[in-house]
C-alpha positions, -999 to +999 in steps of 0.1 A: +000+000+000+013+034-009+023+059+018-003+085+025+001+120+039-020+139+063-033+173+054-057+198+069-084+211+045-087+249+041-119+247+021-148+222+017-140+196-009-167+173-020-160+136-013-130+145+008-141+166+038-150+200+053-129+230+061-106+221+091-108+183+086-077+163+090-076+138+061-052+113+046-046+115+009-021+102-016+012+121-017+007+131-054-028+144-048-015+166-020+016+177-038+001+183-072-034+195-065-043+204-029-012+222-017-005+244-049-042+255-050-041+263-012-070+239-006-050+222+022-019+225+043+004+198+056-006+185+090+021+198+114+018+198+152+012+236+152-015+233+125-031+205+145-032+226+176-048+255+156-074+230+142-082+217+177-085+252+191-109+262+163-130+231+169-132+239+206-142+275+198-169+262+174-182+238+200-184+265+226-202+288+202-227+260+195-233+254+232-239+292+236-264+292+207-282+262+222-284+279+256-298+311+240-323+290+221-334+273+253-339+306+270-359+319+241-380+286+242-387+292+279-398+328+272-421+318+243-437+289+262-442+310+292-462+334+272-478+304+254-504+321+233-501+346+205-531+363+190-535+372+154-564+392+141-577+384+106-607+395+085-635+370+088-662+360+063-690+335+065-689+305+089-660+320+108-637+314+078-608+339+075-598+356+043-565+341+032-545+322+058-523+328+088-487+328+076-454+322+094-445+358+087-476+370+106-467+347+136-431+359+136-443+395+136-467+388+165-439+371+185-416+401+179-443+426+189-450+408+222-414+397+232-390+419+212-373+387+202-368+379+165-378+344+153-367+331+120-399+326+101-385+297+082-384+277+114-421+281+121-444+252+113-481+261+112-511+239+104-535+251+077-553+279+094-585+288+076-609+295+105-608+315+137-598+295+167-569+280+185-540+262+168-506+247+178-475+259+161-439+246+164-410+270+162-375+256+155-351+278+174-320+256+170-315+221+155-320+206+189-346+231+204-382+234+193-408+255+211-445+248+209-469+278+211-506+283+207-519+306+180-553+323+187-569+336+155-596+362+161-618+383+139-607+418+130 
């Protein structure tokens, strides 16, 4: 088996790895492609320490983001219910539907916290009443709130 060399990637390379990954590649691939194009650097003890430090910083950042999301989840679930007023027609049917943007605006108006509307999952809301909505605040944190749709 041919000797392989260890390199640390400086960019994401499909089928090889992500930025900061330590990978083993053929010496010719490293020498002729990765190193001249600055896509990778040779793995030295100093470089490995830098990579480990960056990973630790990223891990700490992810922990902080998760803690922030948990605090936001607690705040949203403490309030629990957000009211949205819509124009109503016959049989308590609303004109249009309640959108994730409207719920995000209602949350911001009540809590002064921004919520990414792309993380909001709403059922089809076509009538006035109470509905459950899920808000994904972090890949591991989801809040559940009640949406109260009332007539305008």
